[in-house]
Backbone atoms as SQL, in Angstrom:
CREATE TABLE atoms (id INTEGER PRIMARY KEY, chain TEXT, resi INTEGER, resn TEXT, atom TEXT, x REAL, y REAL, z REAL);
INSERT INTO atoms VALUES
  (1, 'A', 1, 'MET', 'N', 25.096, 0.762, 35.189),
  (2, 'A', 1, 'MET', 'CA', 26.264, 1.419, 35.214),
  (3, 'A', 1, 'MET', 'C', 26.275, 2.662, 34.062),
  (4, 'A', 2, 'LYS', 'N', 25.063, 2.214, 33.403),
  (5, 'A', 2, 'LYS', 'CA', 24.837, 3.056, 31.932),
  (6, 'A', 2, 'LYS', 'C', 24.150, 3.702, 31.825),
  (7, 'A', 3, 'GLU', 'N', 23.515, 3.833, 33.020),
  (8, 'A', 3, 'GLU', 'CA', 22.234, 4.827, 33.320),
  (9, 'A', 3, 'GLU', 'C', 23.043, 5.787, 34.517),
  (10, 'A', 4, 'GLU', 'N', 23.890, 4.904, 35.490),
  (11, 'A', 4, 'GLU', 'CA', 24.817, 6.511, 35.903),
  (12, 'A', 4, 'GLU', 'C', 25.133, 7.311, 35.178),
  (13, 'A', 5, 'PHE', 'N', 26.145, 7.071, 34.341),
  (14, 'A', 5, 'PHE', 'CA', 26.713, 7.792, 33.192),
  (15, 'A', 5, 'PHE', 'C', 25.772, 8.563, 32.455),
  (16, 'A', 6, 'LYS', 'N', 24.633, 7.837, 31.941),
  (17, 'A', 6, 'LYS', 'CA', 23.537, 8.581, 31.431),
  (18, 'A', 6, 'LYS', 'C', 23.267, 10.532, 32.094),
  (19, 'A', 7, 'THR', 'N', 22.862, 9.605, 33.278),
  (20, 'A', 7, 'THR', 'CA', 22.239, 10.703, 35.024),
  (21, 'A', 7, 'THR', 'C', 23.571, 12.329, 34.489),
  (22, 'A', 8, 'PHE', 'N', 25.401, 11.379, 34.638),
  (23, 'A', 8, 'PHE', 'CA', 25.770, 12.188, 34.920),
  (24, 'A', 8, 'PHE', 'C', 26.137, 13.285, 33.571),
  (25, 'A', 9, 'VAL', 'N', 25.959, 12.698, 32.455),
  (26, 'A', 9, 'VAL', 'CA', 26.020, 13.494, 31.355),
  (27, 'A', 9, 'VAL', 'C', 24.224, 14.522, 31.245),
  (28, 'A', 10, 'ARG', 'N', 23.465, 14.160, 31.453),
  (29, 'A', 10, 'ARG', 'CA', 22.717, 15.053, 31.792),
  (30, 'A', 10, 'ARG', 'C', 22.994, 16.421, 32.708),
  (31, 'A', 11, 'THR', 'N', 23.402, 16.556, 33.727),
  (32, 'A', 11, 'THR', 'CA', 23.993, 16.839, 34.347),
  (33, 'A', 11, 'THR', 'C', 25.182, 18.567, 33.954),
  (34, 'A', 12, 'LYS', 'N', 25.476, 17.510, 32.891),
  (35, 'A', 12, 'LYS', 'CA', 26.547, 18.211, 32.327),
  (36, 'A', 12, 'LYS', 'C', 26.465, 18.500, 30.563),
  (37, 'A', 13, 'PRO', 'N', 25.699, 19.113, 30.692),
  (38, 'A', 13, 'PRO', 'CA', 24.850, 19.578, 28.874),
  (39, 'A', 13, 'PRO', 'C', 26.216, 19.915, 28.066),
  (40, 'A', 14, 'GLU', 'N', 26.981, 20.690, 28.423),
  (41, 'A', 14, 'GLU', 'CA', 28.349, 20.791, 27.747),
  (42, 'A', 14, 'GLU', 'C', 29.019, 19.677, 26.533),
  (43, 'A', 15, 'LEU', 'N', 28.503, 18.433, 27.118),
  (44, 'A', 15, 'LEU', 'CA', 29.245, 17.645, 26.846),
  (45, 'A', 15, 'LEU', 'C', 28.960, 17.342, 25.431),
  (46, 'A', 16, 'ALA', 'N', 27.361, 17.402, 25.568),
  (47, 'A', 16, 'ALA', 'CA', 27.146, 16.995, 24.191),
  (48, 'A', 16, 'ALA', 'C', 27.266, 18.014, 22.830),
  (49, 'A', 17, 'ASN', 'N', 28.104, 19.387, 23.154),
  (50, 'A', 17, 'ASN', 'CA', 28.815, 20.576, 22.404),
  (51, 'A', 17, 'ASN', 'C', 29.764, 19.968, 22.152),
  (52, 'A', 18, 'TYR', 'N', 30.887, 18.719, 22.730),
  (53, 'A', 18, 'TYR', 'CA', 32.133, 18.759, 21.698),
  (54, 'A', 18, 'TYR', 'C', 31.665, 17.174, 21.134),
  (55, 'A', 19, 'VAL', 'N', 30.840, 16.778, 21.543),
  (56, 'A', 19, 'VAL', 'CA', 30.295, 15.583, 20.702),
  (57, 'A', 19, 'VAL', 'C', 29.497, 16.097, 19.158),
  (58, 'A', 20, 'MET', 'N', 28.770, 16.878, 19.706),
  (59, 'A', 20, 'MET', 'CA', 28.704, 17.568, 18.038),
  (60, 'A', 20, 'MET', 'C', 29.578, 18.189, 16.811),
  (61, 'A', 21, 'ASN', 'N', 30.664, 18.804, 17.899),
  (62, 'A', 21, 'ASN', 'CA', 31.509, 19.411, 17.139),
  (63, 'A', 21, 'ASN', 'C', 32.842, 18.272, 16.915),
  (64, 'A', 22, 'LYS', 'N', 32.455, 16.784, 17.101),
  (65, 'A', 22, 'LYS', 'CA', 33.463, 15.993, 16.736),
  (66, 'A', 22, 'LYS', 'C', 35.097, 16.151, 17.177),
  (67, 'A', 23, 'ASP', 'N', 34.837, 16.702, 18.423),
  (68, 'A', 23, 'ASP', 'CA', 35.943, 16.516, 19.590),
  (69, 'A', 23, 'ASP', 'C', 36.054, 15.675, 20.250),
  (70, 'A', 24, 'TYR', 'N', 35.188, 14.542, 20.571),
  (71, 'A', 24, 'TYR', 'CA', 35.083, 13.630, 21.257),
  (72, 'A', 24, 'TYR', 'C', 34.117, 12.962, 20.912),
  (73, 'A', 25, 'THR', 'N', 34.112, 11.675, 21.618),
  (74, 'A', 25, 'THR', 'CA', 32.893, 10.870, 21.095),
  (75, 'A', 25, 'THR', 'C', 31.981, 10.407, 22.743),
  (76, 'A', 26, 'TRP', 'N', 30.721, 9.825, 22.163),
  (77, 'A', 26, 'TRP', 'CA', 30.294, 9.746, 24.095),
  (78, 'A', 26, 'TRP', 'C', 30.898, 8.286, 24.533),
  (79, 'A', 27, 'GLN', 'N', 31.741, 7.425, 23.771),
  (80, 'A', 27, 'GLN', 'CA', 32.432, 6.656, 23.987),
  (81, 'A', 27, 'GLN', 'C', 33.871, 6.955, 24.539),
  (82, 'A', 28, 'GLN', 'N', 34.607, 8.151, 24.353),
  (83, 'A', 28, 'GLN', 'CA', 36.101, 8.671, 24.960),
  (84, 'A', 28, 'GLN', 'C', 35.142, 9.430, 26.113),
  (85, 'A', 29, 'PHE', 'N', 33.937, 9.672, 26.648),
  (86, 'A', 29, 'PHE', 'CA', 33.585, 10.338, 27.299),
  (87, 'A', 29, 'PHE', 'C', 32.891, 9.492, 28.955),
  (88, 'A', 30, 'TYR', 'N', 32.955, 8.434, 27.933),
  (89, 'A', 30, 'TYR', 'CA', 31.929, 7.311, 29.007),
  (90, 'A', 30, 'TYR', 'C', 33.626, 6.735, 29.751),
  (91, 'A', 31, 'GLU', 'N', 34.453, 6.607, 28.307),
  (92, 'A', 31, 'GLU', 'CA', 35.790, 6.040, 29.188),
  (93, 'A', 31, 'GLU', 'C', 36.538, 6.955, 30.665),
  (94, 'A', 32, 'ILE', 'N', 36.690, 8.305, 30.498),
  (95, 'A', 32, 'ILE', 'CA', 37.095, 9.108, 31.343),
  (96, 'A', 32, 'ILE', 'C', 35.951, 9.261, 32.212),
  (97, 'A', 33, 'TRP', 'N', 34.830, 8.485, 32.358),
  (98, 'A', 33, 'TRP', 'CA', 34.160, 8.838, 33.452),
  (99, 'A', 33, 'TRP', 'C', 34.502, 7.439, 34.259),
  (100, 'A', 34, 'ASP', 'N', 34.280, 6.789, 33.430),
  (101, 'A', 34, 'ASP', 'CA', 34.672, 5.185, 34.591),
  (102, 'A', 34, 'ASP', 'C', 35.663, 5.457, 34.929),
  (103, 'A', 35, 'LEU', 'N', 37.328, 5.909, 34.185),
  (104, 'A', 35, 'LEU', 'CA', 38.522, 5.893, 34.990),
  (105, 'A', 35, 'LEU', 'C', 38.426, 6.953, 36.368),
  (106, 'A', 36, 'TYR', 'N', 37.735, 8.398, 35.897),
  (107, 'A', 36, 'TYR', 'CA', 37.753, 8.943, 37.042),
  (108, 'A', 36, 'TYR', 'C', 36.775, 9.579, 37.946),
  (109, 'A', 37, 'GLY', 'N', 35.475, 9.010, 37.342),
  (110, 'A', 37, 'GLY', 'CA', 34.341, 9.250, 38.259),
  (111, 'A', 37, 'GLY', 'C', 33.548, 10.694, 37.935),
  (112, 'A', 38, 'GLU', 'N', 32.398, 11.211, 38.696),
  (113, 'A', 38, 'GLU', 'CA', 31.708, 11.989, 38.257),
  (114, 'A', 38, 'GLU', 'C', 32.834, 13.403, 38.850),
  (115, 'A', 39, 'ASP', 'N', 33.634, 13.218, 40.053),
  (116, 'A', 39, 'ASP', 'CA', 33.977, 14.685, 40.997),
  (117, 'A', 39, 'ASP', 'C', 35.460, 14.538, 40.574),
  (118, 'A', 40, 'HIS', 'N', 35.976, 14.175, 40.232),
  (119, 'A', 40, 'HIS', 'CA', 37.209, 14.148, 39.297),
  (120, 'A', 40, 'HIS', 'C', 37.370, 16.111, 38.536),
  (121, 'A', 41, 'SER', 'N', 38.803, 16.207, 38.793),
  (122, 'A', 41, 'SER', 'CA', 38.765, 17.914, 38.233),
  (123, 'A', 41, 'SER', 'C', 39.267, 17.584, 36.834),
  (124, 'A', 42, 'VAL', 'N', 39.035, 16.261, 36.077),
  (125, 'A', 42, 'VAL', 'CA', 39.178, 16.476, 34.570),
  (126, 'A', 42, 'VAL', 'C', 38.038, 16.824, 33.919),
  (127, 'A', 43, 'TRP', 'N', 36.884, 17.018, 34.902),
  (128, 'A', 43, 'TRP', 'CA', 35.754, 17.579, 34.568),
  (129, 'A', 43, 'TRP', 'C', 35.643, 19.247, 34.429),
  (130, 'A', 44, 'ASN', 'N', 36.831, 19.857, 35.142),
  (131, 'A', 44, 'ASN', 'CA', 36.569, 20.946, 35.116),
  (132, 'A', 44, 'ASN', 'C', 36.983, 21.853, 33.475),
  (133, 'A', 45, 'ASP', 'N', 37.722, 20.931, 32.909),
  (134, 'A', 45, 'ASP', 'CA', 38.424, 21.117, 31.430),
  (135, 'A', 45, 'ASP', 'C', 37.565, 21.573, 30.263),
  (136, 'A', 46, 'TYR', 'N', 35.737, 20.642, 30.803),
  (137, 'A', 46, 'TYR', 'CA', 34.408, 21.448, 29.828),
  (138, 'A', 46, 'TYR', 'C', 33.656, 22.351, 30.570),
  (139, 'A', 47, 'ASN', 'N', 34.228, 23.699, 30.254),
  (140, 'A', 47, 'ASN', 'CA', 33.520, 24.412, 30.958),
  (141, 'A', 47, 'ASN', 'C', 31.931, 24.723, 30.695),
  (142, 'A', 48, 'LYS', 'N', 30.580, 24.569, 30.955),
  (143, 'A', 48, 'LYS', 'CA', 29.688, 24.911, 30.746),
  (144, 'A', 48, 'LYS', 'C', 29.351, 26.677, 29.968),
  (145, 'A', 49, 'GLN', 'N', 30.527, 27.360, 30.816),
  (146, 'A', 49, 'GLN', 'CA', 30.370, 28.909, 29.829),
  (147, 'A', 49, 'GLN', 'C', 30.663, 28.757, 28.215),
  (148, 'A', 50, 'GLU', 'N', 31.464, 27.613, 27.900),
  (149, 'A', 50, 'GLU', 'CA', 31.908, 27.583, 26.616),
  (150, 'A', 50, 'GLU', 'C', 30.508, 27.069, 25.982),
  (151, 'A', 51, 'PHE', 'N', 29.688, 25.934, 26.321),
  (152, 'A', 51, 'PHE', 'CA', 28.784, 25.383, 25.891),
  (153, 'A', 51, 'PHE', 'C', 27.999, 26.654, 25.373),
  (154, 'A', 52, 'ILE', 'N', 27.607, 27.693, 26.793),
  (155, 'A', 52, 'ILE', 'CA', 26.663, 28.790, 26.416),
  (156, 'A', 52, 'ILE', 'C', 26.840, 29.633, 25.209),
  (157, 'A', 53, 'GLU', 'N', 28.079, 29.787, 25.155),
  (158, 'A', 53, 'GLU', 'CA', 28.824, 30.904, 24.220),
  (159, 'A', 53, 'GLU', 'C', 28.405, 30.191, 22.726),
  (160, 'A', 54, 'GLU', 'N', 28.862, 29.282, 22.662),
  (161, 'A', 54, 'GLU', 'CA', 29.510, 28.418, 21.336),
  (162, 'A', 54, 'GLU', 'C', 28.054, 28.146, 21.046),
  (163, 'A', 55, 'ASN', 'N', 27.022, 27.834, 20.966),
  (164, 'A', 55, 'ASN', 'CA', 25.780, 27.311, 20.788),
  (165, 'A', 55, 'ASN', 'C', 24.835, 27.978, 20.287),
  (166, 'A', 56, 'PRO', 'N', 25.081, 29.394, 20.775),
  (167, 'A', 56, 'PRO', 'CA', 23.906, 30.536, 19.822),
  (168, 'A', 56, 'PRO', 'C', 24.404, 30.837, 18.572),
  (169, 'A', 57, 'THR', 'N', 26.194, 31.006, 18.659),
  (170, 'A', 57, 'THR', 'CA', 26.086, 31.147, 17.206),
  (171, 'A', 57, 'THR', 'C', 26.586, 30.102, 16.170),
  (172, 'A', 58, 'ASN', 'N', 26.833, 28.851, 17.137),
  (173, 'A', 58, 'ASN', 'CA', 26.460, 27.645, 15.595),
  (174, 'A', 58, 'ASN', 'C', 26.008, 27.623, 15.689),
  (175, 'A', 59, 'ASN', 'N', 24.344, 27.896, 15.925),
  (176, 'A', 59, 'ASN', 'CA', 22.847, 27.878, 15.403),
  (177, 'A', 59, 'ASN', 'C', 22.734, 29.168, 14.369),
  (178, 'A', 60, 'HIS', 'N', 23.768, 30.085, 14.741),
  (179, 'A', 60, 'HIS', 'CA', 23.345, 31.418, 13.619),
  (180, 'A', 60, 'HIS', 'C', 24.248, 31.155, 12.130),
  (181, 'A', 61, 'ALA', 'N', 25.266, 30.901, 12.817),
  (182, 'A', 61, 'ALA', 'CA', 26.389, 30.375, 11.877),
  (183, 'A', 61, 'ALA', 'C', 25.810, 29.084, 10.965),
  (184, 'A', 62, 'ASN', 'N', 24.851, 28.064, 11.657),
  (185, 'A', 62, 'ASN', 'CA', 24.759, 27.053, 10.761),
  (186, 'A', 62, 'ASN', 'C', 23.617, 27.494, 10.087),
  (187, 'A', 63, 'MET', 'N', 22.569, 28.867, 10.339),
  (188, 'A', 63, 'MET', 'CA', 21.442, 29.524, 9.104),
  (189, 'A', 63, 'MET', 'C', 22.145, 29.828, 8.438),
  (190, 'A', 64, 'ASN', 'N', 23.057, 30.881, 8.529),
  (191, 'A', 64, 'ASN', 'CA', 23.819, 31.542, 7.510),
  (192, 'A', 64, 'ASN', 'C', 24.348, 30.599, 6.325),
  (193, 'A', 65, 'ASP', 'N', 25.010, 29.373, 6.971),
  (194, 'A', 65, 'ASP', 'CA', 25.451, 28.650, 5.703),
  (195, 'A', 65, 'ASP', 'C', 24.693, 28.264, 4.992),
  (196, 'A', 66, 'LEU', 'N', 23.369, 27.589, 5.663),
  (197, 'A', 66, 'LEU', 'CA', 22.542, 26.972, 4.771),
  (198, 'A', 66, 'LEU', 'C', 21.134, 28.307, 3.694),
  (199, 'A', 67, 'LEU', 'N', 21.312, 29.759, 4.139),
  (200, 'A', 67, 'LEU', 'CA', 21.217, 30.533, 2.884),
  (201, 'A', 67, 'LEU', 'C', 22.143, 30.701, 2.371),
  (202, 'A', 68, 'ASP', 'N', 23.359, 30.769, 2.091),
  (203, 'A', 68, 'ASP', 'CA', 24.586, 30.671, 1.607),
  (204, 'A', 68, 'ASP', 'C', 24.006, 29.905, 0.407),
  (205, 'A', 69, 'MET', 'N', 24.061, 28.034, 0.915),
  (206, 'A', 69, 'MET', 'CA', 23.607, 27.402, 0.277),
  (207, 'A', 69, 'MET', 'C', 22.976, 27.502, -0.915),
  (208, 'A', 70, 'ALA', 'N', 21.980, 28.116, -0.244),
  (209, 'A', 70, 'ALA', 'CA', 20.207, 28.578, -1.259),
  (210, 'A', 70, 'ALA', 'C', 20.341, 29.150, -2.204),
  (211, 'A', 71, 'LYS', 'N', 21.424, 30.634, -1.984),
  (212, 'A', 71, 'LYS', 'CA', 21.858, 31.441, -2.671),
  (213, 'A', 71, 'LYS', 'C', 22.541, 30.647, -4.367),
  (214, 'A', 72, 'ASN', 'N', 23.410, 29.989, -3.870),
  (215, 'A', 72, 'ASN', 'CA', 24.351, 29.335, -4.640),
  (216, 'A', 72, 'ASN', 'C', 23.675, 27.896, -5.818),
  (217, 'A', 73, 'ILE', 'N', 22.468, 28.090, -5.427),
  (218, 'A', 73, 'ILE', 'CA', 21.724, 26.220, -6.206),
  (219, 'A', 73, 'ILE', 'C', 21.666, 27.188, -7.895),
  (220, 'A', 74, 'ASP', 'N', 22.193, 26.539, -8.245),
  (221, 'A', 74, 'ASP', 'CA', 22.279, 26.801, -9.932),
  (222, 'A', 74, 'ASP', 'C', 20.649, 26.272, -10.257),
  (223, 'A', 75, 'MET', 'N', 19.669, 27.152, -10.830),
  (224, 'A', 75, 'MET', 'CA', 18.501, 26.383, -11.171),
  (225, 'A', 75, 'MET', 'C', 18.307, 25.911, -12.589),
  (226, 'A', 76, 'ASN', 'N', 19.270, 26.393, -13.559),
  (227, 'A', 76, 'ASN', 'CA', 19.442, 25.422, -14.704),
  (228, 'A', 76, 'ASN', 'C', 19.522, 24.208, -14.339),
  (229, 'A', 77, 'LYS', 'N', 20.972, 23.781, -13.604),
  (230, 'A', 77, 'LYS', 'CA', 20.909, 22.764, -13.192),
  (231, 'A', 77, 'LYS', 'C', 19.587, 21.707, -12.621),
  (232, 'A', 78, 'VAL', 'N', 18.925, 22.568, -11.743),
  (233, 'A', 78, 'VAL', 'CA', 17.913, 22.072, -11.222),
  (234, 'A', 78, 'VAL', 'C', 16.602, 20.998, -12.574),
  (235, 'A', 79, 'ARG', 'N', 16.741, 22.316, -13.157),
  (236, 'A', 79, 'ARG', 'CA', 15.967, 22.385, -14.138),
  (237, 'A', 79, 'ARG', 'C', 15.772, 21.020, -15.267),
  (238, 'A', 80, 'GLY', 'N', 17.350, 20.857, -15.389),
  (239, 'A', 80, 'GLY', 'CA', 18.201, 19.943, -15.971),
  (240, 'A', 80, 'GLY', 'C', 17.789, 18.311, -15.241),
  (241, 'A', 81, 'GLY', 'N', 18.069, 18.376, -14.509),
  (242, 'A', 81, 'GLY', 'CA', 17.630, 17.194, -13.169),
  (243, 'A', 81, 'GLY', 'C', 16.282, 17.013, -13.667),
  (244, 'A', 82, 'ILE', 'N', 15.682, 18.114, -12.939),
  (245, 'A', 82, 'ILE', 'CA', 14.446, 17.715, -13.253),
  (246, 'A', 82, 'ILE', 'C', 13.903, 16.762, -14.748),
  (247, 'A', 83, 'ASN', 'N', 13.585, 17.557, -15.902),
  (248, 'A', 83, 'ASN', 'CA', 13.623, 17.248, -17.368),
  (249, 'A', 83, 'ASN', 'C', 14.493, 16.009, -17.368),
  (250, 'A', 84, 'TYR', 'N', 15.376, 15.447, -16.998),
  (251, 'A', 84, 'TYR', 'CA', 16.203, 14.445, -17.137),
  (252, 'A', 84, 'TYR', 'C', 14.705, 13.020, -16.074),
  (253, 'A', 85, 'ALA', 'N', 14.688, 13.713, -15.408),
  (254, 'A', 85, 'ALA', 'CA', 13.537, 12.597, -14.386),
  (255, 'A', 85, 'ALA', 'C', 12.484, 12.483, -15.431),
  (256, 'A', 86, 'GLN', 'N', 11.646, 13.427, -15.756),
  (257, 'A', 86, 'GLN', 'CA', 10.971, 13.293, -16.454),
  (258, 'A', 86, 'GLN', 'C', 10.721, 12.559, -17.696),
  (259, 'A', 87, 'LYS', 'N', 12.054, 12.305, -18.394),
  (260, 'A', 87, 'LYS', 'CA', 12.488, 11.764, -19.333),
  (261, 'A', 87, 'LYS', 'C', 12.465, 10.091, -18.928),
  (262, 'A', 88, 'ALA', 'N', 13.465, 9.768, -17.986),
  (263, 'A', 88, 'ALA', 'CA', 13.485, 8.449, -17.732),
  (264, 'A', 88, 'ALA', 'C', 12.253, 7.908, -17.362),
  (265, 'A', 89, 'LEU', 'N', 11.021, 9.155, -16.370),
  (266, 'A', 89, 'LEU', 'CA', 9.249, 8.351, -16.100),
  (267, 'A', 89, 'LEU', 'C', 9.218, 7.732, -17.617),
  (268, 'A', 90, 'GLY', 'N', 9.353, 8.679, -18.502),
  (269, 'A', 90, 'GLY', 'CA', 8.530, 8.602, -19.766),
  (270, 'A', 90, 'GLY', 'C', 8.749, 7.469, -20.333),
  (271, 'A', 91, 'VAL', 'N', 10.273, 7.485, -20.687),
  (272, 'A', 91, 'VAL', 'CA', 10.767, 6.045, -20.751),
  (273, 'A', 91, 'VAL', 'C', 10.247, 4.744, -19.848),
  (274, 'A', 92, 'LEU', 'N', 10.264, 4.765, -18.981),
  (275, 'A', 92, 'LEU', 'CA', 9.152, 3.898, -18.257),
  (276, 'A', 92, 'LEU', 'C', 7.887, 3.584, -17.945),
  (277, 'A', 93, 'GLY', 'N', 7.440, 4.983, -18.600),
  (278, 'A', 93, 'GLY', 'CA', 5.675, 4.561, -18.696),
  (279, 'A', 93, 'GLY', 'C', 5.831, 4.211, -20.021),
  (280, 'A', 94, 'ASP', 'N', 6.705, 3.865, -21.126),
  (281, 'A', 94, 'ASP', 'CA', 6.488, 3.769, -22.276),
  (282, 'A', 94, 'ASP', 'C', 6.635, 2.292, -22.127),
  (283, 'A', 95, 'PHE', 'N', 7.286, 2.040, -21.653),
  (284, 'A', 95, 'PHE', 'CA', 7.863, 0.470, -21.322),
  (285, 'A', 95, 'PHE', 'C', 6.815, -0.521, -20.668),
  (286, 'A', 96, 'VAL', 'N', 6.403, 0.090, -19.150),
  (287, 'A', 96, 'VAL', 'CA', 5.071, -0.513, -18.531),
  (288, 'A', 96, 'VAL', 'C', 3.901, -0.752, -19.673),
  (289, 'A', 97, 'GLY', 'N', 3.662, 0.385, -20.528),
  (290, 'A', 97, 'GLY', 'CA', 2.775, 0.458, -21.322),
  (291, 'A', 97, 'GLY', 'C', 2.296, -0.262, -22.506),
  (292, 'A', 98, 'LYS', 'N', 3.811, -0.505, -23.348),
  (293, 'A', 98, 'LYS', 'CA', 3.653, -1.651, -24.178),
  (294, 'A', 98, 'LYS', 'C', 3.653, -3.142, -23.495),
  (295, 'A', 99, 'ASN', 'N', 4.020, -3.298, -22.467),
  (296, 'A', 99, 'ASN', 'CA', 3.709, -4.727, -21.906),
  (297, 'A', 99, 'ASN', 'C', 2.806, -4.531, -21.275),
  (298, 'A', 100, 'ASN', 'N', 1.837, -3.566, -21.486),
  (299, 'A', 100, 'ASN', 'CA', -0.186, -4.120, -21.255),
  (300, 'A', 100, 'ASN', 'C', -0.946, -4.360, -22.310),
  (301, 'A', 101, 'THR', 'N', -0.020, -3.827, -23.397),
  (302, 'A', 101, 'THR', 'CA', -1.026, -3.614, -24.737),
  (303, 'A', 101, 'THR', 'C', -0.496, -5.067, -25.204),
  (304, 'A', 102, 'ILE', 'N', 0.332, -5.694, -24.947),
  (305, 'A', 102, 'ILE', 'CA', 0.260, -7.194, -25.157),
  (306, 'A', 102, 'ILE', 'C', -0.928, -8.082, -25.112),
  (307, 'A', 103, 'THR', 'N', -0.928, -8.068, -24.085),
  (308, 'A', 103, 'THR', 'CA', -2.453, -8.435, -23.441),
  (309, 'A', 103, 'THR', 'C', -3.604, -7.714, -23.765),
  (310, 'A', 104, 'PRO', 'N', -4.201, -7.489, -24.922),
  (311, 'A', 104, 'PRO', 'CA', -5.332, -6.563, -25.031),
  (312, 'A', 104, 'PRO', 'C', -6.557, -7.453, -24.223),
  (313, 'A', 105, 'SER', 'N', -6.818, -8.330, -24.333),
  (314, 'A', 105, 'SER', 'CA', -7.982, -9.046, -23.192),
  (315, 'A', 105, 'SER', 'C', -8.723, -8.617, -22.456),
  (316, 'A', 106, 'LEU', 'N', -6.840, -8.075, -21.165),
  (317, 'A', 106, 'LEU', 'CA', -7.014, -7.546, -19.871),
  (318, 'A', 106, 'LEU', 'C', -7.034, -6.501, -20.140),
  (319, 'A', 107, 'THR', 'N', -6.760, -5.473, -20.504),
  (320, 'A', 107, 'THR', 'CA', -7.092, -4.404, -20.837),
  (321, 'A', 107, 'THR', 'C', -8.190, -3.651, -21.185),
  (322, 'A', 108, 'LYS', 'N', -9.248, -3.106, -20.595),
  (323, 'A', 108, 'LYS', 'CA', -10.313, -2.310, -21.558),
  (324, 'A', 108, 'LYS', 'C', -10.807, -0.756, -21.457),
  (325, 'A', 109, 'THR', 'N', -11.299, -0.616, -21.983),
  (326, 'A', 109, 'THR', 'CA', -11.147, 0.895, -22.098),
  (327, 'A', 109, 'THR', 'C', -12.724, 0.882, -21.257),
  (328, 'A', 110, 'PRO', 'N', -12.168, 2.114, -20.774),
  (329, 'A', 110, 'PRO', 'CA', -13.336, 2.222, -19.772),
  (330, 'A', 110, 'PRO', 'C', -14.952, 2.090, -20.377),
  (331, 'A', 111, 'GLY', 'N', -15.350, 2.302, -21.959),
  (332, 'A', 111, 'GLY', 'CA', -16.972, 2.005, -22.585),
  (333, 'A', 111, 'GLY', 'C', -16.816, 0.880, -22.731),
  (334, 'A', 112, 'SER', 'N', -15.671, -0.141, -23.363),
  (335, 'A', 112, 'SER', 'CA', -16.318, -1.594, -23.400),
  (336, 'A', 112, 'SER', 'C', -16.965, -1.740, -22.627),
  (337, 'A', 113, 'TYR', 'N', -17.798, -1.604, -20.894),
  (338, 'A', 113, 'TYR', 'CA', -18.411, -2.109, -20.499),
  (339, 'A', 113, 'TYR', 'C', -20.313, -2.209, -20.931),
  (340, 'A', 114, 'ILE', 'N', -20.484, -3.696, -21.011),
  (341, 'A', 114, 'ILE', 'CA', -22.098, -3.715, -21.437),
  (342, 'A', 114, 'ILE', 'C', -22.322, -4.336, -20.369),
  (343, 'A', 115, 'PRO', 'N', -23.965, -3.656, -20.223),
  (344, 'A', 115, 'PRO', 'CA', -24.475, -4.540, -18.741),
  (345, 'A', 115, 'PRO', 'C', -25.309, -5.411, -19.037),
  (346, 'A', 116, 'ARG', 'N', -25.050, -6.670, -18.639),
  (347, 'A', 116, 'ARG', 'CA', -25.815, -7.871, -18.857),
  (348, 'A', 116, 'ARG', 'C', -27.491, -7.552, -18.722),
  (349, 'A', 117, 'PRO', 'N', -28.406, -8.096, -19.470),
  (350, 'A', 117, 'PRO', 'CA', -29.939, -7.526, -19.040),
  (351, 'A', 117, 'PRO', 'C', -30.440, -8.668, -17.783),
  (352, 'A', 118, 'ILE', 'N', -31.517, -7.749, -17.062),
  (353, 'A', 118, 'ILE', 'CA', -31.460, -8.678, -15.593),
  (354, 'A', 118, 'ILE', 'C', -32.023, -9.609, -15.820),
  (355, 'A', 119, 'TYR', 'N', -33.201, -10.325, -17.183),
  (356, 'A', 119, 'TYR', 'CA', -33.785, -11.295, -17.286),
  (357, 'A', 119, 'TYR', 'C', -32.675, -12.563, -17.595),
  (358, 'A', 120, 'ARG', 'N', -31.229, -12.105, -18.008),
  (359, 'A', 120, 'ARG', 'CA', -30.746, -12.934, -18.953),
  (360, 'A', 120, 'ARG', 'C', -29.666, -13.606, -17.791),
  (361, 'A', 121, 'HIS', 'N', -29.446, -14.863, -17.549),
  (362, 'A', 121, 'HIS', 'CA', -28.705, -15.888, -16.991),
  (363, 'A', 121, 'HIS', 'C', -27.691, -16.198, -17.578),
  (364, 'A', 122, 'PHE', 'N', -26.322, -16.159, -17.223),
  (365, 'A', 122, 'PHE', 'CA', -24.958, -16.602, -17.611),
  (366, 'A', 122, 'PHE', 'C', -25.151, -17.105, -18.979),
  (367, 'A', 123, 'GLU', 'N', -25.539, -16.127, -19.972),
  (368, 'A', 123, 'GLU', 'CA', -25.459, -16.893, -21.725),
  (369, 'A', 123, 'GLU', 'C', -26.644, -17.475, -21.704),
  (370, 'A', 124, 'ASP', 'N', -27.794, -17.418, -21.456),
  (371, 'A', 124, 'ASP', 'CA', -29.115, -18.388, -21.686),
  (372, 'A', 124, 'ASP', 'C', -29.190, -17.837, -23.414);
């Protein structure tokens, strides 16, 4: 039964527009489909022409909204947030660095390695 509903929805893509606009849910459409079937006149209320007209304007409006949001970004607040994050990472780095200095035998500097001579075996 679920597959039949999916097939029906594919024939009426305008239903997706109502779901995206949060006018209806897929559950509500499923219940209508289950009660009335595919061929009932109730589906005439959901017109394909509305879907075709509304969809391109919604995409255009969404792009304009996105551009307006980008224009309204306060760069000083963004910089302040980045500085705050850098300070927090610095404090965290200091904390991790202090824990590593407690056990100096485990941490070696890159220049502290002295290769063992080839002729010596295990501290002979």
